[in-house]
All heavy atoms as a GROMACS GRO file, in nm:
protein
  584
    1MET      N    1  -0.089   0.242  -1.381
    1MET     CA    2  -0.170   0.308  -1.281
    1MET      C    3  -0.262   0.208  -1.212
    1MET      O    4  -0.282   0.217  -1.093
    1MET     CB    5  -0.249   0.420  -1.350
    1MET     CG    6  -0.324   0.505  -1.254
    1MET     SD    7  -0.210   0.598  -1.152
    1MET     CE    8  -0.319   0.695  -1.058
    2LYS      N    9  -0.315   0.112  -1.291
    2LYS     CA   10  -0.404   0.012  -1.232
    2LYS      C   11  -0.327  -0.074  -1.132
    2LYS      O   12  -0.380  -0.111  -1.028
    2LYS     CB   13  -0.466  -0.075  -1.340
    2LYS     CG   14  -0.568  -0.004  -1.425
    2LYS     CD   15  -0.626  -0.095  -1.530
    2LYS     CE   16  -0.721  -0.020  -1.620
    2LYS     NZ   17  -0.776  -0.108  -1.723
    3LYS      N   18  -0.201  -0.106  -1.167
    3LYS     CA   19  -0.119  -0.186  -1.075
    3LYS      C   20  -0.093  -0.109  -0.946
    3LYS      O   21  -0.092  -0.167  -0.838
    3LYS     CB   22   0.013  -0.223  -1.141
    3LYS     CG   23  -0.002  -0.325  -1.251
    3LYS     CD   24   0.133  -0.360  -1.309
    3LYS     CE   25   0.117  -0.459  -1.423
    3LYS     NZ   26   0.246  -0.493  -1.483
    4PHE      N   27  -0.070   0.022  -0.957
    4PHE     CA   28  -0.046   0.104  -0.839
    4PHE      C   29  -0.169   0.108  -0.749
    4PHE      O   30  -0.158   0.093  -0.627
    4PHE     CB   31  -0.008   0.247  -0.881
    4PHE     CG   32   0.005   0.341  -0.766
    4PHE    CD1   33   0.116   0.336  -0.683
    4PHE    CD2   34  -0.093   0.435  -0.739
    4PHE    CE1   35   0.128   0.422  -0.577
    4PHE    CE2   36  -0.081   0.520  -0.633
    4PHE     CZ   37   0.029   0.515  -0.552
    5ILE      N   38  -0.286   0.124  -0.808
    5ILE     CA   39  -0.410   0.127  -0.730
    5ILE      C   40  -0.434  -0.008  -0.665
    5ILE      O   41  -0.468  -0.017  -0.547
    5ILE     CB   42  -0.529   0.168  -0.819
    5ILE    CG1   43  -0.513   0.315  -0.864
    5ILE    CG2   44  -0.661   0.149  -0.747
    5ILE    CD1   45  -0.614   0.359  -0.967
    6ALA      N   46  -0.412  -0.117  -0.739
    6ALA     CA   47  -0.430  -0.251  -0.683
    6ALA      C   48  -0.332  -0.275  -0.569
    6ALA      O   49  -0.369  -0.331  -0.465
    6ALA     CB   50  -0.412  -0.356  -0.793
    7ALA      N   51  -0.208  -0.232  -0.585
    7ALA     CA   52  -0.109  -0.250  -0.479
    7ALA      C   53  -0.146  -0.168  -0.356
    7ALA      O   54  -0.129  -0.214  -0.242
    7ALA     CB   55   0.030  -0.210  -0.530
    8THR      N   56  -0.199  -0.048  -0.377
    8THR     CA   57  -0.239   0.036  -0.265
    8THR      C   58  -0.356  -0.026  -0.189
    8THR      O   59  -0.357  -0.030  -0.066
    8THR     CB   60  -0.280   0.176  -0.315
    8THR    OG1   61  -0.170   0.232  -0.388
    8THR    CG2   62  -0.316   0.268  -0.201
    9VAL      N   63  -0.453  -0.077  -0.261
    9VAL     CA   64  -0.568  -0.142  -0.196
    9VAL      C   65  -0.522  -0.266  -0.120
    9VAL      O   66  -0.564  -0.289  -0.006
    9VAL     CB   67  -0.676  -0.178  -0.301
    9VAL    CG1   68  -0.783  -0.267  -0.240
    9VAL    CG2   69  -0.737  -0.052  -0.357
   10LEU      N   70  -0.436  -0.346  -0.181
   10LEU     CA   71  -0.384  -0.467  -0.116
   10LEU      C   72  -0.305  -0.432   0.009
   10LEU      O   73  -0.321  -0.496   0.113
   10LEU     CB   74  -0.298  -0.548  -0.213
   10LEU     CG   75  -0.240  -0.677  -0.159
   10LEU    CD1   76  -0.352  -0.774  -0.120
   10LEU    CD2   77  -0.149  -0.741  -0.262
   11ALA      N   78  -0.222  -0.330   0.002
   11ALA     CA   79  -0.142  -0.289   0.118
   11ALA      C   80  -0.232  -0.239   0.230
   11ALA      O   81  -0.210  -0.271   0.348
   11ALA     CB   82  -0.043  -0.182   0.078
   12THR      N   83  -0.336  -0.162   0.195
   12THR     CA   84  -0.428  -0.112   0.296
   12THR      C   85  -0.503  -0.227   0.364
   12THR      O   86  -0.518  -0.229   0.486
   12THR     CB   87  -0.529  -0.015   0.232
   12THR    OG1   88  -0.457   0.090   0.168
   12THR    CG2   89  -0.623   0.044   0.336
   13ALA      N   90  -0.549  -0.324   0.285
   13ALA     CA   91  -0.620  -0.439   0.341
   13ALA      C   92  -0.527  -0.521   0.430
   13ALA      O   93  -0.566  -0.567   0.537
   13ALA     CB   94  -0.677  -0.526   0.229
   14THR      N   95  -0.402  -0.538   0.386
   14THR     CA   96  -0.306  -0.615   0.465
   14THR      C   97  -0.277  -0.545   0.597
   14THR      O   98  -0.273  -0.610   0.702
   14THR     CB   99  -0.175  -0.633   0.385
   14THR    OG1  100  -0.206  -0.699   0.262
   14THR    CG2  101  -0.075  -0.715   0.463
   15LEU      N  102  -0.257  -0.414   0.593
   15LEU     CA  103  -0.232  -0.341   0.716
   15LEU      C  104  -0.354  -0.345   0.809
   15LEU      O  105  -0.340  -0.354   0.930
   15LEU     CB  106  -0.195  -0.196   0.685
   15LEU     CG  107  -0.056  -0.177   0.625
   15LEU    CD1  108  -0.034  -0.031   0.588
   15LEU    CD2  109   0.052  -0.223   0.721
   16GLY      N  110  -0.473  -0.341   0.750
   16GLY     CA  111  -0.595  -0.348   0.831
   16GLY      C  112  -0.606  -0.482   0.902
   16GLY      O  113  -0.645  -0.490   1.018
   17LEU      N  114  -0.572  -0.589   0.832
   17LEU     CA  115  -0.577  -0.721   0.895
   17LEU      C  116  -0.464  -0.740   0.994
   17LEU      O  117  -0.478  -0.811   1.095
   17LEU     CB  118  -0.571  -0.830   0.788
   17LEU     CG  119  -0.695  -0.842   0.700
   17LEU    CD1  120  -0.671  -0.947   0.591
   17LEU    CD2  121  -0.817  -0.879   0.782
   18ALA      N  122  -0.350  -0.679   0.970
   18ALA     CA  123  -0.236  -0.692   1.060
   18ALA      C  124  -0.263  -0.622   1.192
   18ALA      O  125  -0.202  -0.654   1.292
   18ALA     CB  126  -0.111  -0.636   0.994
   19ALA      N  127  -0.355  -0.527   1.193
   19ALA     CA  128  -0.386  -0.454   1.315
   19ALA      C  129  -0.480  -0.533   1.406
   19ALA      O  130  -0.503  -0.494   1.519
   19ALA     CB  131  -0.449  -0.320   1.281
   20CYS      N  132  -0.533  -0.646   1.360
   20CYS     CA  133  -0.626  -0.726   1.438
   20CYS      C  134  -0.552  -0.838   1.509
   20CYS      O  135  -0.456  -0.893   1.458
   20CYS     CB  136  -0.734  -0.787   1.348
   20CYS     SG  137  -0.837  -0.665   1.267
   21ASP      N  138  -0.601  -0.874   1.625
   21ASP     CA  139  -0.549  -0.989   1.699
   21ASP      C  140  -0.664  -1.089   1.708
   21ASP      O  141  -0.762  -1.066   1.776
   21ASP     CB  142  -0.503  -0.948   1.839
   21ASP     CG  143  -0.446  -1.065   1.917
   21ASP    OD1  144  -0.404  -1.163   1.854
   21ASP    OD2  145  -0.444  -1.058   2.041
   22VAL      N  146  -0.652  -1.201   1.635
   22VAL     CA  147  -0.759  -1.299   1.628
   22VAL      C  148  -0.711  -1.429   1.693
   22VAL      O  149  -0.606  -1.482   1.658
   22VAL     CB  150  -0.799  -1.326   1.481
   22VAL    CG1  151  -0.907  -1.432   1.474
   22VAL    CG2  152  -0.843  -1.198   1.414
   23ASP      N  153  -0.788  -1.479   1.789
   23ASP     CA  154  -0.761  -1.606   1.854
   23ASP      C  155  -0.881  -1.698   1.834
   23ASP      O  156  -0.994  -1.660   1.864
   23ASP     CB  157  -0.736  -1.587   2.005
   23ASP     CG  158  -0.612  -1.502   2.031
   23ASP    OD1  159  -0.512  -1.519   1.959
   23ASP    OD2  160  -0.616  -1.419   2.124
   24GLN      N  161  -0.857  -1.820   1.784
   24GLN     CA  162  -0.966  -1.915   1.765
   24GLN      C  163  -1.003  -1.973   1.901
   24GLN      O  164  -0.919  -2.022   1.974
   24GLN     CB  165  -0.924  -2.027   1.670
   24GLN     CG  166  -1.036  -2.124   1.642
   24GLN     CD  167  -0.997  -2.228   1.537
   24GLN    OE1  168  -0.887  -2.222   1.483
   24GLN    NE2  169  -1.086  -2.320   1.512
   25THR      N  170  -1.132  -1.966   1.936
   25THR     CA  171  -1.176  -2.013   2.068
   25THR      C  172  -1.252  -2.144   2.060
   25THR      O  173  -1.277  -2.206   2.163
   25THR     CB  174  -1.267  -1.908   2.134
   25THR    OG1  175  -1.378  -1.881   2.049
   25THR    CG2  176  -1.189  -1.779   2.159
   26GLU      N  177  -1.294  -2.187   1.939
   26GLU     CA  178  -1.369  -2.311   1.925
   26GLU      C  179  -1.349  -2.365   1.783
   26GLU      O  180  -1.340  -2.289   1.689
   26GLU     CB  181  -1.519  -2.283   1.949
   26GLU     CG  182  -1.606  -2.406   1.946
   26GLU     CD  183  -1.752  -2.372   1.976
   26GLU    OE1  184  -1.779  -2.268   2.040
   26GLU    OE2  185  -1.838  -2.449   1.932
   27GLU      N  186  -1.343  -2.496   1.768
   27GLU     CA  187  -1.330  -2.561   1.638
   27GLU      C  188  -1.463  -2.550   1.563
   27GLU      O  189  -1.570  -2.554   1.624
   27GLU     CB  190  -1.293  -2.709   1.653
   27GLU     CG  191  -1.151  -2.732   1.700
   27GLU     CD  192  -1.048  -2.693   1.596
   27GLU    OE1  193  -1.075  -2.711   1.475
   27GLU    OE2  194  -0.942  -2.642   1.635
   28GLY      N  195  -1.458  -2.537   1.434
   28GLY     CA  196  -1.578  -2.531   1.352
   28GLY      C  197  -1.602  -2.663   1.282
   28GLY      O  198  -1.514  -2.748   1.274
   29SER      N  199  -1.724  -2.683   1.233
   29SER     CA  200  -1.756  -2.804   1.158
   29SER      C  201  -1.864  -2.772   1.056
   29SER      O  202  -1.943  -2.679   1.074
   29SER     CB  203  -1.804  -2.915   1.252
   29SER     OG  204  -1.923  -2.877   1.316
   30MET      N  205  -1.864  -2.849   0.949
   30MET     CA  206  -1.963  -2.830   0.844
   30MET      C  207  -2.089  -2.910   0.878
   30MET      O  208  -2.080  -3.019   0.934
   30MET     CB  209  -1.908  -2.878   0.710
   30MET     CG  210  -1.787  -2.799   0.661
   30MET     SD  211  -1.826  -2.628   0.624
   30MET     CE  212  -1.934  -2.649   0.485
   31PRO      N  213  -2.207  -2.858   0.842
   31PRO     CA  214  -2.330  -2.932   0.868
   31PRO      C  215  -2.345  -3.048   0.768
   31PRO      O  216  -2.287  -3.046   0.660
   31PRO     CB  217  -2.440  -2.828   0.846
   31PRO     CG  218  -2.379  -2.729   0.752
   31PRO     CD  219  -2.233  -2.726   0.785
   32ASP      N  220  -2.421  -3.149   0.806
   32ASP     CA  221  -2.452  -3.260   0.716
   32ASP      C  222  -2.573  -3.222   0.632
   32ASP      O  223  -2.683  -3.200   0.686
   32ASP     CB  224  -2.484  -3.388   0.796
   32ASP     CG  225  -2.361  -3.438   0.870
   32ASP    OD1  226  -2.249  -3.421   0.818
   32ASP    OD2  227  -2.377  -3.493   0.981
   33VAL      N  228  -2.554  -3.208   0.501
   33VAL     CA  229  -2.663  -3.170   0.411
   33VAL      C  230  -2.657  -3.252   0.284
   33VAL      O  231  -2.552  -3.303   0.246
   33VAL     CB  232  -2.658  -3.020   0.374
   33VAL    CG1  233  -2.680  -2.931   0.494
   33VAL    CG2  234  -2.526  -2.985   0.308
   34ASP      N  235  -2.772  -3.267   0.218
   34ASP     CA  236  -2.779  -3.331   0.088
   34ASP      C  237  -2.804  -3.222  -0.016
   34ASP      O  238  -2.900  -3.145  -0.004
   34ASP     CB  239  -2.894  -3.434   0.082
   34ASP     CG  240  -2.866  -3.553   0.173
   34ASP    OD1  241  -2.747  -3.590   0.185
   34ASP    OD2  242  -2.962  -3.608   0.229
   35VAL      N  243  -2.721  -3.217  -0.117
   35VAL     CA  244  -2.733  -3.113  -0.218
   35VAL      C  245  -2.774  -3.176  -0.350
   35VAL      O  246  -2.715  -3.273  -0.395
   35VAL     CB  247  -2.598  -3.040  -0.237
   35VAL    CG1  248  -2.608  -2.933  -0.344
   35VAL    CG2  249  -2.552  -2.978  -0.105
   36GLU      N  250  -2.878  -3.120  -0.412
   36GLU     CA  251  -2.927  -3.169  -0.539
   36GLU      C  252  -2.926  -3.055  -0.641
   36GLU      O  253  -2.998  -2.957  -0.625
   36GLU     CB  254  -3.070  -3.221  -0.525
   36GLU     CG  255  -3.082  -3.341  -0.435
   36GLU     CD  256  -3.226  -3.386  -0.422
   36GLU    OE1  257  -3.309  -3.347  -0.505
   36GLU    OE2  258  -3.255  -3.458  -0.326
   37GLY      N  259  -2.844  -3.070  -0.744
   37GLY     CA  260  -2.842  -2.973  -0.854
   37GLY      C  261  -2.824  -2.831  -0.805
   37GLY      O  262  -2.783  -2.804  -0.694
   38GLY      N  263  -2.857  -2.742  -0.891
   38GLY     CA  264  -2.846  -2.600  -0.855
   38GLY      C  265  -2.798  -2.518  -0.973
   38GLY      O  266  -2.768  -2.571  -1.080
   39ASN      N  267  -2.792  -2.391  -0.954
   39ASN     CA  268  -2.750  -2.300  -1.059
   39ASN      C  269  -2.682  -2.181  -0.994
   39ASN      O  270  -2.737  -2.119  -0.903
   39ASN     CB  271  -2.872  -2.256  -1.141
   39ASN     CG  272  -2.832  -2.174  -1.261
   39ASN    OD1  273  -2.721  -2.189  -1.310
   39ASN    ND2  274  -2.921  -2.090  -1.309
   40LEU      N  275  -2.562  -2.152  -1.041
   40LEU     CA  276  -2.494  -2.034  -0.991
   40LEU      C  277  -2.548  -1.910  -1.059
   40LEU      O  278  -2.584  -1.913  -1.177
   40LEU     CB  279  -2.343  -2.046  -1.018
   40LEU     CG  280  -2.269  -2.155  -0.942
   40LEU    CD1  281  -2.123  -2.160  -0.988
   40LEU    CD2  282  -2.274  -2.128  -0.793
   41PRO      N  283  -2.555  -1.799  -0.988
   41PRO     CA  284  -2.604  -1.675  -1.051
   41PRO      C  285  -2.502  -1.625  -1.152
   41PRO      O  286  -2.383  -1.651  -1.141
   41PRO     CB  287  -2.619  -1.579  -0.934
   41PRO     CG  288  -2.526  -1.630  -0.830
   41PRO     CD  289  -2.523  -1.780  -0.848
   42GLU      N  290  -2.551  -1.553  -1.252
   42GLU     CA  291  -2.464  -1.493  -1.351
   42GLU      C  292  -2.468  -1.342  -1.333
   42GLU      O  293  -2.574  -1.285  -1.301
   42GLU     CB  294  -2.509  -1.531  -1.492
   42GLU     CG  295  -2.492  -1.678  -1.522
   42GLU     CD  296  -2.530  -1.712  -1.666
   42GLU    OE1  297  -2.542  -1.619  -1.748
   42GLU    OE2  298  -2.546  -1.832  -1.693
   43PHE      N  299  -2.354  -1.279  -1.356
   43PHE     CA  300  -2.344  -1.135  -1.340
   43PHE      C  301  -2.280  -1.075  -1.464
   43PHE      O  302  -2.189  -1.132  -1.522
   43PHE     CB  303  -2.258  -1.098  -1.218
   43PHE     CG  304  -2.315  -1.145  -1.089
   43PHE    CD1  305  -2.274  -1.265  -1.033
   43PHE    CD2  306  -2.409  -1.069  -1.023
   43PHE    CE1  307  -2.326  -1.309  -0.912
   43PHE    CE2  308  -2.462  -1.112  -0.902
   43PHE     CZ  309  -2.420  -1.232  -0.847
   44ASP      N  310  -2.327  -0.959  -1.504
   44ASP     CA  311  -2.265  -0.882  -1.610
   44ASP      C  312  -2.218  -0.752  -1.545
   44ASP      O  313  -2.299  -0.666  -1.511
   44ASP     CB  314  -2.365  -0.854  -1.722
   44ASP     CG  315  -2.301  -0.782  -1.840
   44ASP    OD1  316  -2.176  -0.783  -1.847
   44ASP    OD2  317  -2.375  -0.727  -1.922
   45VAL      N  318  -2.088  -0.743  -1.525
   45VAL     CA  319  -2.032  -0.627  -1.454
   45VAL      C  320  -1.946  -0.546  -1.548
   45VAL      O  321  -1.861  -0.600  -1.617
   45VAL     CB  322  -1.946  -0.676  -1.334
   45VAL    CG1  323  -1.884  -0.557  -1.262
   45VAL    CG2  324  -2.028  -0.760  -1.240
   46GLU      N  325  -1.972  -0.417  -1.552
   46GLU     CA  326  -1.890  -0.325  -1.629
   46GLU      C  327  -1.831  -0.223  -1.533
   46GLU      O  328  -1.904  -0.156  -1.461
   46GLU     CB  329  -1.973  -0.255  -1.735
   46GLU     CG  330  -2.022  -0.347  -1.846
   46GLU     CD  331  -2.098  -0.271  -1.953
   46GLU    OE1  332  -2.073  -0.150  -1.970
   46GLU    OE2  333  -2.182  -0.335  -2.018
   47GLY      N  334  -1.700  -0.214  -1.532
   47GLY     CA  335  -1.633  -0.116  -1.446
   47GLY      C  336  -1.647   0.024  -1.503
   47GLY      O  337  -1.682   0.043  -1.620
   48PRO      N  338  -1.620   0.123  -1.420
   48PRO     CA  339  -1.632   0.262  -1.467
   48PRO      C  340  -1.520   0.295  -1.566
   48PRO      O  341  -1.414   0.235  -1.565
   48PRO     CB  342  -1.618   0.344  -1.339
   48PRO     CG  343  -1.535   0.256  -1.250
   48PRO     CD  344  -1.577   0.115  -1.283
   49ASP      N  345  -1.546   0.391  -1.653
   49ASP     CA  346  -1.443   0.442  -1.743
   49ASP      C  347  -1.360   0.544  -1.667
   49ASP      O  348  -1.414   0.641  -1.612
   49ASP     CB  349  -1.506   0.509  -1.866
   49ASP     CG  350  -1.574   0.409  -1.958
   49ASP    OD1  351  -1.530   0.292  -1.959
   49ASP    OD2  352  -1.670   0.447  -2.026
   50VAL      N  353  -1.232   0.521  -1.661
   50VAL     CA  354  -1.142   0.610  -1.588
   50VAL      C  355  -1.041   0.667  -1.687
   50VAL      O  356  -0.970   0.593  -1.754
   50VAL     CB  357  -1.068   0.534  -1.476
   50VAL    CG1  358  -0.973   0.626  -1.403
   50VAL    CG2  359  -1.168   0.472  -1.380
   51ASP      N  360  -1.038   0.798  -1.697
   51ASP     CA  361  -0.942   0.866  -1.783
   51ASP      C  362  -0.832   0.923  -1.694
   51ASP      O  363  -0.858   1.007  -1.608
   51ASP     CB  364  -1.008   0.979  -1.862
   51ASP     CG  365  -1.110   0.925  -1.961
   51ASP    OD1  366  -1.087   0.816  -2.016
   51ASP    OD2  367  -1.213   0.993  -1.984
   52VAL      N  368  -0.710   0.874  -1.716
   52VAL     CA  369  -0.597   0.920  -1.638
   52VAL      C  370  -0.499   0.988  -1.732
   52VAL      O  371  -0.463   0.933  -1.836
   52VAL     CB  372  -0.528   0.802  -1.567
   52VAL    CG1  373  -0.409   0.848  -1.488
   52VAL    CG2  374  -0.626   0.729  -1.478
   53GLY      N  375  -0.458   1.106  -1.696
   53GLY     CA  376  -0.365   1.180  -1.781
   53GLY      C  377  -0.246   1.229  -1.699
   53GLY      O  378  -0.240   1.214  -1.578
   54THR      N  379  -0.151   1.287  -1.769
   54THR     CA  380  -0.036   1.344  -1.702
   54THR      C  381  -0.027   1.491  -1.737
   54THR      O  382  -0.080   1.536  -1.839
   54THR     CB  383   0.095   1.274  -1.746
   54THR    OG1  384   0.111   1.290  -1.886
   54THR    CG2  385   0.092   1.127  -1.709
   55GLU      N  386   0.040   1.564  -1.652
   55GLU     CA  387   0.056   1.707  -1.673
   55GLU      C  388   0.197   1.743  -1.629
   55GLU      O  389   0.240   1.707  -1.520
   55GLU     CB  390  -0.047   1.782  -1.588
   55GLU     CG  391  -0.037   1.932  -1.597
   55GLU     CD  392  -0.143   1.999  -1.510
   55GLU    OE1  393  -0.261   1.961  -1.521
   55GLU    OE2  394  -0.105   2.087  -1.433
   56GLU      N  395   0.270   1.813  -1.714
   56GLU     CA  396   0.406   1.853  -1.680
   56GLU      C  397   0.400   1.979  -1.594
   56GLU      O  398   0.332   2.076  -1.629
   56GLU     CB  399   0.487   1.879  -1.806
   56GLU     CG  400   0.634   1.900  -1.777
   56GLU     CD  401   0.717   1.902  -1.904
   56GLU    OE1  402   0.686   1.824  -1.996
   56GLU    OE2  403   0.811   1.982  -1.908
   57THR      N  404   0.469   1.975  -1.481
   57THR     CA  405   0.468   2.087  -1.388
   57THR      C  406   0.611   2.119  -1.348
   57THR      O  407   0.692   2.030  -1.327
   57THR     CB  408   0.388   2.050  -1.261
   57THR    OG1  409   0.257   2.012  -1.300
   57THR    CG2  410   0.379   2.166  -1.166
   58THR      N  411   0.642   2.246  -1.337
   58THR     CA  412   0.774   2.289  -1.290
   58THR      C  413   0.762   2.331  -1.145
   58THR      O  414   0.675   2.411  -1.109
   58THR     CB  415   0.825   2.407  -1.375
   58THR    OG1  416   0.828   2.368  -1.511
   58THR    CG2  417   0.962   2.450  -1.330
   59ILE      N  418   0.848   2.274  -1.063
   59ILE     CA  419   0.847   2.304  -0.920
   59ILE      C  420   0.979   2.370  -0.884
   59ILE      O  421   1.087   2.319  -0.916
   59ILE     CB  422   0.829   2.176  -0.836
   59ILE    CG1  423   0.697   2.109  -0.872
   59ILE    CG2  424   0.836   2.206  -0.688
   59ILE    CD1  425   0.676   1.975  -0.807
   60GLU      N  426   0.973   2.485  -0.818
   60GLU     CA  427   1.094   2.553  -0.774
   60GLU      C  428   1.143   2.487  -0.646
   60GLU      O  429   1.068   2.472  -0.550
   60GLU     CB  430   1.067   2.700  -0.750
   60GLU     CG  431   1.037   2.778  -0.877
   60GLU     CD  432   1.023   2.926  -0.852
   60GLU    OE1  433   1.088   2.978  -0.760
   60GLU    OE2  434   0.946   2.988  -0.926
   61VAL      N  435   1.270   2.446  -0.649
   61VAL     CA  436   1.330   2.381  -0.533
   61VAL      C  437   1.425   2.480  -0.467
   61VAL      O  438   1.510   2.539  -0.534
   61VAL     CB  439   1.407   2.254  -0.576
   61VAL    CG1  440   1.472   2.188  -0.458
   61VAL    CG2  441   1.315   2.160  -0.649
   62PRO      N  442   1.412   2.502  -0.336
   62PRO     CA  443   1.499   2.600  -0.271
   62PRO      C  444   1.645   2.551  -0.266
   62PRO      O  445   1.672   2.432  -0.263
   62PRO     CB  446   1.440   2.610  -0.130
   62PRO     CG  447   1.370   2.482  -0.109
   62PRO     CD  448   1.319   2.439  -0.244
   63THR      N  449   1.736   2.647  -0.265
   63THR     CA  450   1.878   2.616  -0.251
   63THR      C  451   1.908   2.604  -0.103
   63THR      O  452   1.871   2.690  -0.023
   63THR     CB  453   1.964   2.728  -0.313
   63THR    OG1  454   1.926   2.742  -0.450
   63THR    CG2  455   2.110   2.695  -0.304
   64VAL      N  456   1.977   2.497  -0.066
   64VAL     CA  457   2.010   2.474   0.075
   64VAL      C  458   2.159   2.496   0.093
   64VAL      O  459   2.241   2.435   0.025
   64VAL     CB  460   1.970   2.331   0.118
   64VAL    CG1  461   2.008   2.307   0.262
   64VAL    CG2  462   1.823   2.308   0.095
   65ASP      N  463   2.196   2.583   0.185
   65ASP     CA  464   2.336   2.610   0.217
   65ASP      C  465   2.364   2.551   0.354
   65ASP      O  466   2.305   2.592   0.454
   65ASP     CB  467   2.362   2.760   0.216
   65ASP     CG  468   2.509   2.793   0.239
   65ASP    OD1  469   2.594   2.706   0.211
   65ASP    OD2  470   2.537   2.906   0.284
   66VAL      N  471   2.455   2.452   0.358
   66VAL     CA  472   2.487   2.384   0.484
   66VAL      C  473   2.629   2.419   0.523
   66VAL      O  474   2.723   2.397   0.447
   66VAL     CB  475   2.473   2.231   0.469
   66VAL    CG1  476   2.510   2.161   0.598
   66VAL    CG2  477   2.332   2.194   0.426
   67ASP      N  478   2.644   2.475   0.641
   67ASP     CA  479   2.777   2.503   0.695
   67ASP      C  480   2.813   2.391   0.792
   67ASP      O  481   2.751   2.376   0.897
   67ASP     CB  482   2.779   2.637   0.770
   67ASP     CG  483   2.756   2.755   0.674
   67ASP    OD1  484   2.802   2.746   0.560
   67ASP    OD2  485   2.691   2.852   0.716
   68MET      N  486   2.914   2.312   0.754
   68MET     CA  487   2.957   2.200   0.837
   68MET      C  488   3.047   2.252   0.949
   68MET      O  489   3.132   2.338   0.926
   68MET     CB  490   3.032   2.096   0.754
   68MET     CG  491   2.947   2.033   0.644
   68MET     SD  492   2.807   1.939   0.708
   68MET     CE  493   2.892   1.804   0.785
   69PRO      N  494   3.032   2.199   1.070
   69PRO     CA  495   3.117   2.243   1.182
   69PRO      C  496   3.259   2.188   1.166
   69PRO      O  497   3.281   2.087   1.100
   69PRO     CB  498   3.047   2.183   1.303
   69PRO     CG  499   2.975   2.065   1.251
   69PRO     CD  500   2.933   2.101   1.111
   70ASP      N  501   3.355   2.257   1.227
   70ASP     CA  502   3.493   2.211   1.228
   70ASP      C  503   3.514   2.117   1.346
   70ASP      O  504   3.450   2.127   1.449
   70ASP     CB  505   3.589   2.330   1.240
   70ASP     CG  506   3.584   2.420   1.118
   70ASP    OD1  507   3.541   2.372   1.012
   70ASP    OD2  508   3.622   2.539   1.130
   71ASP      N  509   3.609   2.020   1.329
   71ASP     CA  510   3.642   1.933   1.442
   71ASP      C  511   3.745   2.002   1.531
   71ASP      O  512   3.778   2.119   1.513
   71ASP     CB  513   3.691   1.796   1.393
   71ASP     CG  514   3.823   1.801   1.320
   71ASP    OD1  515   3.881   1.910   1.308
   71ASP    OD2  516   3.869   1.694   1.274
   72ALA      N  517   3.801   1.931   1.627
   72ALA     CA  518   3.893   1.989   1.724
   72ALA      C  519   4.022   2.039   1.659
   72ALA      O  520   4.087   2.130   1.709
   72ALA     CB  521   3.927   1.888   1.832
   73ASP      N  522   4.063   1.983   1.543
   73ASP     CA  523   4.186   2.023   1.476
   73ASP      C  524   4.163   2.140   1.379
   73ASP      O  525   4.256   2.183   1.311
   73ASP     CB  526   4.245   1.907   1.398
   73ASP     CG  527   4.283   1.791   1.488
   73ASP    OD1  528   4.317   1.816   1.604
   73ASP    OD2  529   4.279   1.674   1.440
   74GLY      N  530   4.043   2.187   1.368
   74GLY     CA  531   4.012   2.295   1.276
   74GLY      C  532   3.982   2.247   1.135
   74GLY      O  533   3.963   2.328   1.046
   75GLU      N  534   3.976   2.114   1.116
   75GLU     CA  535   3.945   2.056   0.985
   75GLU      C  536   3.793   2.043   0.970
   75GLU      O  537   3.724   2.013   1.068
   75GLU     CB  538   4.008   1.918   0.970
   75GLU     CG  539   4.160   1.918   0.971
   75GLU     CD  540   4.218   1.983   0.846
   75GLU    OE1  541   4.157   1.964   0.737
   75GLU    OE2  542   4.320   2.050   0.856
   76PRO      N  543   3.741   2.063   0.852
   76PRO     CA  544   3.596   2.046   0.832
   76PRO      C  545   3.554   1.901   0.856
   76PRO      O  546   3.626   1.807   0.822
   76PRO     CB  547   3.573   2.085   0.686
   76PRO     CG  548   3.695   2.158   0.644
   76PRO     CD  549   3.808   2.111   0.732
   77VAL      N  550   3.439   1.881   0.913
   77VAL     CA  551   3.384   1.747   0.936
   77VAL      C  552   3.311   1.707   0.810
   77VAL      O  553   3.223   1.778   0.761
   77VAL     CB  554   3.287   1.747   1.056
   77VAL    CG1  555   3.225   1.611   1.074
   77VAL    CG2  556   3.360   1.791   1.182
   78THR      N  557   3.347   1.590   0.752
   78THR     CA  558   3.286   1.547   0.626
   78THR      C  559   3.187   1.434   0.644
   78THR      O  560   3.108   1.405   0.557
   78THR     CB  561   3.394   1.503   0.526
   78THR    OG1  562   3.465   1.391   0.582
   78THR    CG2  563   3.490   1.615   0.496
   79GLY      N  564   3.193   1.360   0.755
   79GLY     CA  565   3.104   1.247   0.776
   79GLY      C  566   3.157   1.120   0.717
   79GLY      O  567   3.096   1.014   0.726
   80ASP      N  568   3.274   1.124   0.652
   80ASP     CA  569   3.334   1.004   0.591
   80ASP      C  570   3.424   0.930   0.689
   80ASP      O  571   3.486   0.832   0.654
   80ASP     CB  572   3.419   1.043   0.468
   80ASP     CG  573   3.333   1.104   0.358
   80ASP    OD1  574   3.213   1.070   0.354
   80ASP    OD2  575   3.386   1.183   0.278
   81GLU      N  576   3.434   0.975   0.807
   81GLU     CA  577   3.530   0.917   0.903
   81GLU      C  578   3.469   0.811   0.989
   81GLU      O  579   3.359   0.799   1.015
   81GLU     CB  580   3.586   1.029   0.991
   81GLU     CG  581   3.655   1.132   0.903
   81GLU     CD  582   3.680   1.264   0.976
   81GLU    OE1  583   3.648   1.274   1.094
   81GLU    OE2  584   3.732   1.353   0.914
   0.00000   0.00000   0.00000
């Protein structure tokens, strides 16, 4: 289920980006800076508890009756020709 959700999110993000038309109009450059030491922030992240279950369900499917038309010779048309 987690893989399905991740795939859905990825597909949605990909489609969202595919809908954009981006043209670069100017080159970018990094600034000249001197960096001394530092510390990255730390995070403690806990995701939500998700309970996923299944449920068996019976679905009534209607019966479909298809009458195929006859060809010029009076033979039924099968679609295999």
